[in-house]
N, C-alpha and C positions, 0 to 999 in steps of 0.2 A: 414570438419566437426569438426576436432579437434580444429581449430581456433575458431569456433562458441562456442563450449563448454567451451574453455578456456576463451573467452570473457565474457560469461555468469557467470562463476565462479568468475572472477575478479570483475564484477559488483556487485555480491552478497556479496563478501568478503569486498568490500568497504563499503557497507551498514552496515555490521556487526561490523566494526571497529569504528563506531561513537557512541557517548554517548546517553543517554536517552533524549527523547523529552519532552520539556516543563513540567518538574516536579515541576515547581514553581507556578502553578495556572494560567499560561497563557491560554487564551481561545482557545478551539479547533477550528482550522481553518475550513472553508467550503471547502472540497476537493471533494465533490460529483460532478461528471461530468468531473473531471480533469483526465489527464493521471496519471497512477500510479507513474511514475518517478517524476512528479511534486508534487503529494501528499506526497511522501517520503521526498522531499525537504522541503515542507511546514511544515512537522512534524519533521524537523531536523534529518532526516534519522533514525528515531526511529527503533532500531532493534527488539523491542518487539511487533511491529504491527502484528496483526493476519489478515490473508487474508482468505476470504471465496469466493468460486466459485459461482458467481451469477446465473449460470445455474444449479447448484446442481450436477454437474458431478464430484466434488472432484478433479479437476485438480490442479496441482501445478504451480505456477508462476516461470518460469525459467528466463524470460527476461521481467522485469517490463515495459520497453518501449512499449511492445505490448499490454498492458492492460489499462483499464480505470476504475474509481471508480463509482459504481452505488449507493451505500449506505454507510453510515458511522455511527459508534457508538463509542463514544458519539456524540450527536448532535453539530452542530456548535455553538460556544459561551460558551460551557460547560468548566469550569475551569479544566485544566489537572493537576492532582496530582498523578501521577504514576498509574492511573487506566488503564485497558486494552483498547486498541484501536483496533476496528475491522473494516476492510474495505471490502465491498462486491464488487468484481471485475469481469469483463468479458473482452474478447479480444476486441480491438478497433472496429472491423467490426461486432461485435455482439450487439444485443439489450439487455438492462438491463431487468431482470426478467426472470423467467422460461417460455419458450414458445416452 
């Protein structure tokens, strides 16, 4: 159990050490439907991304590889200039949307 927690903390700390994502007006990529780890990569591991539980249960994401993106804000193609990025996520085996 300690190894799992240590691995999760290591993964999260690696995300926190990277710089801001696309602060130069680069268009927001389409990450809807992708795994959260891929979405982080597509957004240059932006540490200011806000995550929202797609089931409304207010769960925390401890292991991004277990989650997928259901919705994103801003929309794909929107120029990114330091605005807030919010990704609505659920675990891979769950359906998007409250059900």
